[in-house]
Each structure stands twice: as structure tokens, then as C-alpha cells.
C-alpha positions as CSV (number, residue, x, y, z in Angstrom):
1,M,0.1,0.0,0.1
2,L,1.5,3.4,-0.6
3,L,0.9,5.9,2.0
4,Y,0.7,10.0,2.0
5,S,0.9,12.0,5.3
6,S,2.7,15.9,5.4
7,T,5.5,14.0,7.3
8,I,5.9,11.6,4.3
9,Q,5.6,14.3,1.7
10,A,8.5,16.3,3.7
11,F,10.6,12.5,3.4
12,L,10.1,12.2,0.1
13,T,11.1,15.9,-0.6
14,R,14.3,14.8,0.9
15,A,14.6,11.6,-0.9
16,Q,13.9,13.1,-4.3
17,G,16.9,15.6,-3.7
18,W,19.3,12.4,-3.1
19,M,17.9,11.1,-6.4
20,E,18.5,14.1,-8.6
21,D,22.0,14.2,-7.0
22,I,22.6,10.7,-7.8
23,L,21.5,10.8,-11.2
24,E,23.1,14.1,-12.0
25,R,26.4,13.5,-9.9
26,E,27.1,9.8,-10.2
27,M,25.2,8.6,-13.4
28,G,25.7,11.8,-15.3
29,V,22.1,11.8,-16.3
30,P,20.4,15.7,-16.4
31,F,17.5,16.3,-14.2
32,K,15.0,18.7,-14.7
33,R,11.6,19.1,-12.3
34,S,10.4,15.6,-12.4
35,R,12.1,13.9,-15.6
36,F,15.5,13.1,-16.7
37,L,17.4,13.1,-20.0
38,Y,18.6,10.0,-21.0
39,R,19.5,9.3,-24.8
40,Q,17.7,12.1,-26.2
41,Y,14.8,10.9,-24.6
42,Y,12.6,12.4,-21.1
43,Y,11.6,9.8,-18.7
44,P,9.4,10.5,-15.7
45,V,10.4,9.3,-12.2
46,H,8.0,9.3,-9.3
47,L,8.8,8.6,-5.8
48,V,6.5,7.1,-3.4
49,V,6.2,5.7,0.4
50,F,4.7,2.2,0.8
51,E,3.8,-0.4,3.3
52,R,3.9,-3.8,3.0
53,P,6.1,-7.0,4.3
54,G,8.5,-8.2,2.0
55,E,10.4,-5.2,0.2
56,L,12.7,-2.1,1.1
57,G,12.0,-0.9,-2.0
58,Y,10.6,-1.3,-5.4
59,F,10.7,0.1,-9.0
60,N,7.4,-0.2,-10.8
61,H,7.8,-0.3,-14.9
62,H,4.0,1.0,-15.6
63,H,4.4,3.7,-13.5
64,F,7.8,4.8,-13.2
65,Q,7.5,5.0,-9.7
66,I,10.2,4.1,-7.3
67,G,8.9,2.9,-3.7
68,L,10.4,3.3,-0.3
69,H,9.0,1.5,2.7
70,R,7.5,3.8,5.6
71,Q,10.1,2.3,8.3
72,L,13.2,3.9,6.1
73,M,11.7,7.0,7.5
74,Y,12.4,6.1,11.2
75,S,15.5,3.7,11.4
76,A,17.5,4.0,8.3
77,K,20.7,6.1,7.7
78,E,20.7,8.6,4.8
79,V,23.3,6.3,3.3
80,V,20.9,3.1,3.5
81,I,18.5,5.1,1.5
82,K,20.9,6.5,-1.0
83,N,21.7,2.7,-1.9
84,I,18.1,1.7,-2.4
85,L,17.8,4.4,-4.4
86,R,20.9,3.5,-6.6
87,H,19.4,-0.4,-6.2
88,E,16.0,1.0,-8.0
89,L,17.2,3.3,-10.3
90,A,19.4,0.5,-12.0
91,H,16.5,-1.5,-12.3
92,L,14.9,1.3,-14.2
93,F,17.8,1.6,-16.3
94,C,17.6,-1.7,-17.2
95,F,14.0,-1.7,-17.8
96,I,14.8,1.0,-20.6
97,E,18.1,-0.8,-21.8
98,Y,16.2,-4.3,-22.0
99,G,12.7,-4.0,-21.1
100,A,11.2,-6.0,-18.7
101,T,12.1,-9.3,-20.1
102,V,15.3,-9.9,-18.4
103,P,15.9,-11.4,-15.1
104,M,15.1,-9.1,-12.0
105,H,18.9,-9.4,-10.6
106,G,21.2,-11.3,-13.2
107,M,23.9,-10.0,-15.4
108,E,22.4,-7.2,-16.9
109,F,21.2,-5.8,-13.5
110,R,24.9,-6.3,-11.9
111,A,26.6,-5.2,-15.1
112,M,24.4,-1.6,-14.6
113,C,25.6,-1.4,-11.0
114,A,28.8,-1.7,-12.2
115,R,28.8,1.0,-15.0
116,F,28.0,3.5,-12.3
117,G,30.5,2.1,-10.0
118,W,27.9,0.3,-7.3
119,D,29.5,-2.3,-5.5
120,E,27.4,-5.1,-3.8
121,S,26.3,-3.1,-1.0
122,V,23.8,-1.4,-4.2
123,W,23.1,-5.0,-5.8
124,A,22.4,-7.0,-3.0
125,A,18.9,-8.5,-3.6
126,K,18.1,-8.6,0.2
127,A,18.5,-7.1,3.4
128,E,18.0,-8.3,7.0
129,V,15.4,-6.4,9.1
130,S,15.5,-6.1,13.0
131,H,12.8,-6.8,15.5
132,E,12.3,-3.1,16.0
133,N,11.9,-2.5,12.3
134,E,9.2,-5.1,12.2
135,K,6.9,-3.5,14.6
136,F,5.8,-1.1,11.9
137,E,4.3,-3.8,9.8
138,G,1.6,-4.7,12.4
139,D,-1.4,-3.3,13.4
140,L,-3.1,-5.3,15.9
141,A,-6.2,-3.2,16.4
142,S,-7.0,-2.8,13.0
143,E,-6.7,-6.5,12.1
144,K,-9.4,-7.1,15.1
145,V,-11.7,-4.7,13.4
146,I,-11.1,-6.5,9.9
147,S,-12.1,-9.7,11.4
148,K,-15.4,-8.5,13.4
149,I,-16.2,-6.8,9.7
150,Q,-15.5,-10.0,8.0
151,K,-17.6,-12.1,10.3
152,L,-20.6,-9.8,10.1
153,L,-20.5,-9.6,6.2
154,S,-20.4,-13.5,6.5
155,L,-23.7,-13.2,8.8
156,A,-25.3,-11.1,6.2
157,S,-25.7,-13.8,3.6
158,S,-27.9,-15.8,5.9
159,S,-31.2,-16.7,4.8
160,N,-33.1,-15.2,7.6
161,Q,-33.8,-11.6,6.1
162,H,-33.8,-9.7,9.7
163,E,-30.4,-11.3,10.7
164,A,-29.1,-10.9,7.0
165,E,-30.0,-7.0,7.4
166,L,-28.9,-6.5,11.0
167,A,-25.2,-8.1,10.4
168,T,-24.9,-6.0,7.2
169,L,-25.9,-2.5,9.3
170,K,-23.4,-3.6,12.4
171,A,-20.8,-4.0,10.0
172,N,-20.9,-0.4,8.4
173,Q,-21.8,1.1,11.9
174,L,-18.7,-0.7,13.0
175,L,-16.5,0.8,10.4
176,L,-17.5,4.3,10.5
177,K,-17.2,3.8,14.6
178,H,-13.5,2.9,13.9
179,H,-12.9,5.6,11.2
180,L,-13.9,8.2,14.0
181,E,-11.7,6.7,17.0
182,E,-8.8,6.7,14.5
183,A,-9.3,10.0,13.6
184,V,-9.4,11.1,17.1
185,I,-6.2,9.3,18.5
186,A,-4.1,9.6,15.6
187,D,-1.1,11.9,15.8
188,E,-1.4,12.7,12.0
189,E,-3.6,11.6,9.2
190,I,-1.9,8.7,6.9
191,Y,-3.6,7.9,4.0
192,Y,-3.1,4.5,2.1
193,V,-3.1,3.6,-1.6
194,R,-3.5,0.3,-3.0
195,K,-3.6,-1.3,-6.2
196,I,-6.1,-4.1,-5.7
197,Y,-6.9,-4.9,-9.5
198,E,-5.2,-4.9,-12.7
199,Q,-6.5,-5.8,-16.6
200,T,-5.0,-4.7,-19.6
201,R,-7.7,-2.5,-20.2
202,A,-10.6,-1.2,-18.3
203,C,-13.6,-3.4,-18.4
204,G,-17.2,-3.4,-16.9
205,K,-16.1,-5.7,-14.6
206,M,-13.5,-3.4,-13.0
207,K,-15.8,-0.7,-13.2
208,C,-18.3,-2.8,-11.1
209,L,-15.8,-3.5,-8.6
210,S,-14.9,0.2,-8.7
211,E,-18.6,1.1,-8.1
212,I,-19.2,-1.4,-5.3
213,L,-16.2,-0.4,-3.4
214,T,-17.8,3.1,-2.9
215,H,-20.0,1.9,-0.3
216,F,-17.1,0.9,2.0
217,Y,-15.7,4.6,2.3
218,L,-13.2,4.4,-0.2
219,H,-12.4,6.2,-3.6
220,P,-11.7,3.6,-6.1
221,V,-9.5,5.5,-8.7
222,L,-8.7,3.5,-12.1
223,N,-5.1,4.8,-12.7
224,Y,-3.8,4.0,-16.3
225,G,-0.3,2.9,-16.6
226,K,1.8,1.4,-20.0
227,G,-0.2,-1.6,-21.1
228,S,-2.0,-1.8,-17.7
229,V,-5.2,-0.2,-16.1
230,F,-4.9,-0.7,-12.1
231,L,-7.9,-0.2,-9.8
232,E,-6.4,1.6,-6.9
233,I,-8.3,2.6,-3.4
234,T,-7.6,5.0,-0.8
235,G,-8.3,5.6,2.7
236,K,-7.7,4.6,6.2
237,K,-5.9,1.4,6.6
238,V,-8.8,-0.4,7.8
239,Q,-11.0,0.8,4.7
240,V,-7.9,-0.1,2.6
241,E,-7.6,-3.5,4.3
242,L,-11.4,-4.3,4.0
243,G,-11.5,-3.0,0.4
244,Q,-9.0,-5.9,-0.4
245,Y,-11.0,-8.1,1.1
246,V,-14.0,-7.0,-0.9
247,C,-12.5,-7.3,-4.0
248,D,-11.0,-10.4,-3.5
249,F,-14.3,-11.9,-3.0
250,L,-16.0,-9.8,-5.8
251,N,-13.2,-11.0,-8.3
252,H,-14.5,-14.8,-8.6
253,E,-18.4,-14.0,-7.3
254,L,-19.2,-11.8,-10.3
255,D,-17.8,-14.4,-12.9
256,F,-20.1,-16.7,-11.1
257,M,-22.9,-14.6,-11.2
258,W,-22.5,-13.7,-14.8
259,E,-22.5,-17.5,-16.0
260,E,-25.4,-18.2,-13.7
261,A,-27.3,-15.2,-15.5
262,K,-26.3,-16.6,-18.8
263,K,-27.7,-20.4,-17.6
264,N,-31.0,-18.5,-16.6
265,N,-31.1,-16.3,-19.5
266,P,-29.7,-17.7,-22.9
267,E,-30.2,-15.0,-24.9
268,L,-27.5,-12.9,-23.1
269,R,-24.3,-13.4,-24.9
270,G,-21.4,-11.1,-25.6
271,A,-19.2,-8.2,-24.3
272,S,-22.3,-5.7,-24.5
273,A,-24.4,-8.2,-22.3
274,R,-21.6,-8.8,-20.2
275,N,-20.9,-5.3,-19.6
276,S,-24.0,-4.3,-19.0
277,F,-25.2,-7.1,-16.7
278,F,-21.8,-5.7,-14.5
279,R,-23.5,-2.2,-14.7
280,G,-26.9,-3.5,-13.4
281,V,-25.1,-5.4,-10.5
282,A,-23.0,-2.5,-9.3
283,R,-26.6,-0.4,-9.3
284,G,-28.7,-3.2,-7.7
285,Y,-25.7,-3.2,-4.9
286,K,-25.9,0.6,-4.8
287,L,-29.8,0.3,-3.8
288,K,-29.0,-2.1,-1.4
289,A,-26.5,0.1,0.2
290,S,-28.8,2.8,0.0
291,Q,-31.7,1.0,2.2
292,V,-28.4,0.3,5.2
293,V,-27.6,3.9,5.0
294,Q,-30.9,4.9,5.6
295,Q,-31.2,3.3,8.9
296,F,-28.1,5.0,10.5
297,S,-28.6,7.6,13.0
298,D,-28.6,11.5,12.3
299,P,-25.1,11.9,14.0
300,E,-23.7,8.8,11.7
301,Q,-25.4,10.2,8.7
302,K,-23.6,13.6,9.3
303,Q,-20.3,11.9,9.8
304,L,-20.8,9.6,6.6
305,M,-21.1,13.4,5.0
306,V,-17.1,14.4,6.9
307,I,-16.1,11.3,5.7
308,E,-16.8,12.0,2.0
309,N,-15.4,15.3,2.6
310,E,-12.1,13.5,3.7
311,L,-11.8,11.0,0.7
312,K,-12.0,14.4,-1.6
313,K,-9.2,15.9,0.3
314,Q,-7.3,12.7,0.2
315,V,-7.8,12.0,-3.6
316,Q,-6.7,15.7,-4.3
317,M,-3.3,15.2,-2.4
318,I,-2.7,12.1,-3.8
319,Y,-3.7,12.0,-7.3
320,H,-3.5,16.2,-7.8
321,S,-6.1,15.7,-11.2
322,L,-8.2,13.3,-12.1
323,S,-10.3,12.8,-15.6
324,S,-13.7,11.2,-15.8
325,S,-15.1,9.1,-18.5
326,R,-18.4,8.1,-19.0
327,S,-19.4,3.7,-19.9
328,S,-19.2,3.5,-23.8
329,G,-20.6,0.9,-25.8
330,K,-24.1,-0.7,-26.3
331,F,-26.5,-1.1,-23.7
332,N,-28.1,-4.5,-23.2
333,A,-31.5,-3.7,-21.2
334,S,-32.3,-7.1,-20.2
335,A,-28.9,-7.6,-19.1
336,H,-28.6,-4.5,-17.1
337,N,-32.2,-5.6,-15.4
338,T,-30.7,-9.2,-14.5
339,G,-27.8,-7.8,-13.1
340,E,-29.6,-5.2,-10.8
341,K,-31.8,-7.9,-9.5
342,M,-28.6,-9.9,-8.9
343,G,-26.8,-7.2,-7.4
344,R,-29.9,-6.3,-4.7
345,N,-29.0,-9.9,-3.3
346,L,-25.5,-9.9,-3.6
347,N,-23.7,-10.3,-0.3
348,I,-19.8,-10.4,0.4
349,R,-18.4,-13.7,2.4
350,K,-15.0,-14.0,2.2
351,G,-11.4,-12.9,1.7
352,V,-8.0,-13.7,1.6
353,G,-4.7,-12.4,3.0
354,S,-1.3,-13.1,3.4
355,S,1.9,-12.0,5.4
356,S,5.6,-12.2,5.4
357,S,8.6,-10.8,7.6
358,L,11.3,-11.0,5.0
359,F,12.3,-7.8,2.9
360,F,13.6,-7.6,-0.3
361,L,14.9,-5.2,-2.5
362,T,13.0,-5.3,-5.9
């Protein structure tokens, strides 16, 4: 997940200065604003701070993005951070020279490091992390909240309509309560960004996922990179973790729902019907979610408005500018109506997750 706050922005400003110095002084590459000049072409490079187990840094060739782990802000010496920047810049230049097909830490990568006079301290692929550093990976309070919400969402699939509605309401209220408590106790607002779904191009299923996730106090964004489109979500940590949980379930459930719709309606065929069906599912779930919100108390209704305003501020800080797009393609009314009916009955029932204590440079 990517992280944003005023402290993180200050750290990135310093790291940006170190990176520019490395590019110009050690690599002989002119840097202007957010781009560097290499062999008559200007290439972008963007620094971010992230938090996930397994990596201290990474280079993302889809967005020409270099990530630095959050713990480096608190525990790493300047020389360590600079070596991580050198490591990821070597990956960037390997991508420019050879594309994404060469081994990650193969002979081309080591030759690139040697070209700029960097030794094993730069090209080494992994680093030890002390127990003191590992504490930044855990958030027991958030994990407990997520577990409770997952259980309530599972109860929402009960055949007992009253029990299902009550469980859904309690899940929403618990998430709202945690948001309030976190806002009170936090020393600084930290916003998280996570890529949760990827396709070569935007599609009806991706847009359906995006629309449904808005009902979990998130702001989904379609981020277009080189050869891929990413569905990203931003919010507080619990919100983003829950968003991943919901996406993991819906990724398979939506395909299953479409297959069931085709069995019961043989006339539903083709991309137009499929996209219309997913739009209908999103519409149906929206209607269902609005009924839950109507059961909120007046104070909870007001807090929802506060959260919506916070989400707008988050997006402005993280993405600076966003463009909007309308759904294109033919509309299939039968498929849409079928999807809307099934969307009204959609319940979130499961999620997956993983953890690791090893850190790598990638």
C-alpha cells in the first residue's frame, strides 16, 4: 500500500533531492522537474512511500515509480536510503535498456550497477530487518476490527432476512465507529493507497468493482499505466484492508454471477451483455447499500458526509488531478435488469490475505 501524509511528503522531498543528486553526479544524467534526460528522451520518475511486508524498495515500470518502505523514514541512515535509491534506479535503467524480460537481479542488472561504480551494497537483493523495524508491519487493533467486520459480512448472507440486514448494518456501523476513533487518536492523518485489481484495459467488471467499493468508505481510482490499468483504493488502513477483502471475493463472485445469469437467460451473450450485466449488478448493490444507510442515526449520517469530504481531500493530495470518463459501448437492457436483480441479493462472504517477515529490494 502507498502512504501519504505531511510527514511523508517532507521525507519524499529529501529523498527526491538525494535521487536527483545520484542521477546527475554519479550517473551523469541531467534532471529537470520530474524527468531525466537519457539518450535524447525525457523519462519520468516518481517517488512514493509504501507499507507491505517483503520489500524495502521497488521499481514499478508501469508508472516509472520508485517506492521506499515507510520504516526507512524512522530507522534507516541516509546512506542506506541512498543505496536503495541506487538499486531501484539501476532497475529503471535496465528496463530502459532491455525491457521487462531480463532476470530481475541477473547479469544485466549487476553490469548496470558496475557501470555506475556501485558495489554489492547496492546490488544485493535482500537485507536483514531487526525486530524493532518489524513492529511497523503490525497493527493489531486494525486486524481485530477487520476480523469482526468480515464475520458480520459473512452473517449478511444468512437466509434469515432480519439477521442478514442486522449484520450488514452492524458491519457498517463498526467501520464508521473505527473511522471516528482513529481520527481522534492519530497524531497525523496517514492515507493508504493499494492496487487491488489489474487488467490490460478498463472493462465492465473493473468498473463494477469500483462502484461497489465506494460503499465501503473508499475512493476507487482507475490508474492507467504503460500497458495496464490498475484499480486503486485510498483511505484509512482498515478501509483499504477491507477493500482488498471485498475485491478478492467479488473478483470470483462476479464471474460466477455472470455464468449463472447466462444459464437462466440463454439470450445473454457477448461483451455488450456482459458489461451491461455488471453495470446492473453495481446498480443493484447501490440500491441495497442505500437502504442500509437510511437506518443510520442522524450523527452517523453527518459523519458519512465528513468522510466523503475527507476522501475528496485525500484524492486531491494523492492524485492532484483526475479525469472522468463515461461508460461506452452498447447497452443491453435485459442483461442490466438481470444484473440489478442479482446485485440486490449480493452479499460479501469471504476474503484472503497473507503476511511475510522477509524484506527484499526489487
